[in-house]
C-alpha positions as CSV (number, residue, x, y, z in Angstrom):
1,X,95.8,95.3,106.7
2,X,97.5,92.8,108.8
3,X,98.5,91.0,105.5
4,X,100.6,93.7,104.8
5,X,102.8,93.8,107.7
6,X,106.4,92.0,108.0
7,X,108.6,92.0,110.8
8,X,112.3,92.6,110.7
9,X,114.1,90.9,113.0
10,X,116.6,89.6,111.5
11,X,119.6,92.1,113.4
12,X,117.6,91.2,116.9
13,X,119.4,95.0,118.1
14,X,117.4,96.7,115.6
15,X,114.0,95.1,115.0
16,X,111.3,97.0,113.3
17,X,107.7,96.5,111.6
18,X,106.6,97.9,108.0
19,X,103.6,97.6,106.6
20,X,102.8,98.5,102.9
21,X,100.1,100.6,101.4
22,X,99.3,101.9,104.8
23,X,96.6,104.4,104.0
24,X,94.0,102.6,101.4
25,X,93.4,104.7,98.3
26,X,90.7,106.7,99.6
27,X,92.3,107.8,102.8
28,X,95.4,108.4,100.1
29,X,93.0,110.8,98.7
30,X,92.4,112.8,101.7
31,X,96.0,112.5,103.0
32,X,97.6,114.1,99.8
33,X,94.8,117.1,100.1
34,X,96.1,117.6,103.6
35,X,99.3,117.7,102.4
36,X,98.6,120.1,98.9
37,X,97.1,122.5,101.8
38,X,100.3,122.3,103.7
39,X,102.5,123.0,101.2
40,X,104.0,126.1,100.6
41,X,107.1,128.3,101.4
42,X,104.9,130.2,103.7
43,X,103.8,127.5,105.6
44,X,106.6,124.9,105.8
45,X,109.0,126.1,108.2
46,X,112.6,125.1,107.9
47,X,113.6,122.7,110.3
48,X,116.3,125.3,111.8
49,X,113.5,127.4,113.1
50,X,111.9,124.2,115.6
51,X,112.9,121.8,117.8
52,X,114.8,119.5,115.5
53,X,118.0,116.9,116.6
54,X,121.4,118.3,117.2
55,X,124.8,117.1,117.5
56,X,127.1,117.9,120.5
57,X,128.4,121.0,119.5
58,X,125.1,122.4,118.9
59,X,125.0,122.0,115.0
60,X,121.5,121.1,113.3
61,X,121.7,117.9,111.9
62,X,118.4,118.3,109.5
63,X,117.8,120.1,106.4
64,X,114.2,119.5,105.7
65,X,110.9,121.4,106.2
66,X,108.2,120.4,108.3
67,X,105.2,121.6,110.1
68,X,103.0,120.2,113.4
69,X,99.6,119.2,112.9
70,X,99.0,119.4,116.6
71,X,99.6,122.7,116.8
72,X,96.7,123.3,113.9
73,X,93.7,120.8,114.9
74,X,93.1,121.1,118.7
75,X,90.5,118.9,120.5
76,X,87.7,118.6,119.6
77,X,88.8,119.1,115.9
78,X,91.6,116.2,115.3
79,X,89.4,114.6,113.3
80,X,89.5,117.4,110.6
81,X,92.7,116.5,109.9
82,X,93.1,112.9,108.0
83,X,96.6,112.5,108.9
84,X,96.0,112.7,112.3
85,X,92.7,110.8,111.9
86,X,94.6,107.8,110.4
87,X,96.9,108.0,113.7
88,X,94.1,107.7,116.4
89,X,92.6,105.1,113.7
90,X,95.4,102.6,113.0
91,X,98.1,103.1,115.0
92,X,96.1,102.4,117.5
93,X,94.0,99.4,116.5
94,X,93.9,96.0,118.1
95,X,95.2,94.5,114.8
96,X,98.0,95.9,115.2
97,X,98.8,95.4,119.0
98,X,98.0,92.4,118.1
99,X,100.4,91.6,115.6
100,X,103.1,93.1,117.2
101,X,102.7,90.9,120.5
102,X,102.8,87.9,118.3
103,X,105.7,88.6,116.3
104,X,107.9,91.3,117.4
105,X,110.9,91.4,120.5
106,X,109.2,91.7,123.4
107,X,112.4,93.5,124.6
108,X,111.9,96.4,122.3
109,X,108.5,96.2,121.4
110,X,107.1,95.2,125.0
111,X,105.9,98.8,126.0
112,X,104.3,99.6,122.1
113,X,100.5,98.9,123.8
114,X,101.0,100.6,127.1
115,X,102.0,104.3,124.8
116,X,99.2,106.6,125.8
117,X,100.5,109.8,124.7
118,X,102.0,111.1,121.3
119,X,102.7,113.4,119.6
120,X,103.3,114.0,115.3
121,X,104.9,116.5,112.7
122,X,105.6,116.1,109.1
123,X,108.5,116.8,107.3
124,X,109.0,117.4,103.6
125,X,112.7,117.0,101.9
126,X,113.0,118.7,98.9
127,X,116.7,119.1,96.9
128,X,119.5,118.3,98.8
129,X,117.2,117.7,101.9
130,X,118.9,115.4,104.1
131,X,119.3,114.1,108.2
132,X,122.1,112.8,109.6
133,X,122.0,110.5,112.2
134,X,120.6,111.0,115.2
135,X,117.8,109.2,117.8
136,X,114.5,110.5,118.9
137,X,113.9,111.1,122.8
138,X,110.5,109.0,122.8
139,X,109.5,105.3,123.0
140,X,108.9,104.2,119.6
141,X,108.9,106.1,116.3
142,X,106.5,105.6,113.4
143,X,107.3,107.0,109.8
144,X,104.8,106.7,106.8
145,X,106.1,108.3,103.5
146,X,104.5,109.8,100.8
147,X,105.5,111.2,97.3
148,X,104.1,112.0,94.3
149,X,104.4,109.2,91.2
150,X,105.9,108.9,89.1
151,X,108.9,109.3,91.4
152,X,110.8,112.5,90.3
153,X,113.9,112.5,92.8
154,X,116.3,110.1,93.9
155,X,118.0,109.4,97.3
156,X,116.2,110.3,100.5
157,X,116.4,106.7,101.4
158,X,116.1,105.6,105.0
159,X,119.0,104.2,107.3
160,X,119.6,102.7,110.5
161,X,123.3,104.0,110.8
162,X,124.5,101.7,113.5
163,X,123.7,98.5,112.2
164,X,124.2,99.5,108.0
165,X,120.3,98.7,107.9
166,X,118.6,100.7,105.3
167,X,114.7,100.6,104.0
168,X,114.0,101.9,100.5
169,X,111.7,104.7,100.1
170,X,108.7,103.6,98.9
171,X,105.3,105.8,98.4
172,X,102.7,104.6,101.5
173,X,104.9,102.8,103.5
174,X,104.9,102.7,107.1
175,X,107.6,101.9,109.4
176,X,107.8,101.6,113.7
177,X,111.2,101.4,115.0
178,X,112.1,101.7,118.8
179,X,113.1,105.7,119.2
180,X,116.4,104.7,120.5
181,X,118.2,103.3,117.2
182,X,120.0,105.6,115.4
183,X,118.5,107.0,111.8
184,X,119.4,108.8,108.9
185,X,117.9,110.3,105.1
186,X,120.1,110.6,102.6
187,X,120.2,113.3,100.4
188,X,117.4,114.1,97.9
189,X,118.1,114.7,94.5
190,X,116.3,116.1,91.3
191,X,117.1,114.9,87.8
192,X,115.7,118.4,87.0
193,X,113.8,121.1,88.5
194,X,110.7,120.6,90.4
195,X,108.6,122.9,92.4
196,X,107.6,122.6,96.5
197,X,105.4,119.4,96.4
198,X,107.5,116.6,94.2
199,X,109.7,115.5,96.9
200,X,109.9,113.5,100.3
201,X,106.6,113.8,102.5
202,X,107.4,112.3,106.0
203,X,104.3,111.6,108.3
204,X,106.0,111.3,111.8
205,X,104.1,110.0,115.3
206,X,106.0,109.5,118.0
207,X,104.7,107.3,120.8
208,X,105.5,107.3,124.2
209,X,104.1,107.1,127.6
């Protein structure tokens, strides 16, 4: 797994880490089963119905759908969720902590190993959905992108807006960054109409102390 870790330090004010093929093929099958289970209009809530970033005037900055697996799988049943199980096992692995300790800037990333709390959500972006520039009120944000292949949409790319850094949306790519960095998702568009499930999923984990 560590062979896929990449430290992005070209802009010291915006350090981040990526890892492609975050889930193994076997894990990916199980994650898809969980995502497919959630993908219906009766299950997914629009961002406007829950806690979501707003601007100074109170305007909601996100247009997407979301679900909160922490609210579904309480202890001791969290291992029933492949997504939460992956977080508990992979994002707390010593291998990842060692890579961060050796390769990431100590200031922004120095507290990652000491985070002892987390929360998770799953976002789904369909036609026209986006997330305007915002920051997260945690210490670290972890995103994992999923979509069905062949890719049916354009857009949906990730940007650190202040630094003008773009990170392409690649299936099964994981990214970790300090939550105080402003970031955004470009609008997603289909070349032809597609049913729910053919858009962009984001598995989000927030880490904090």
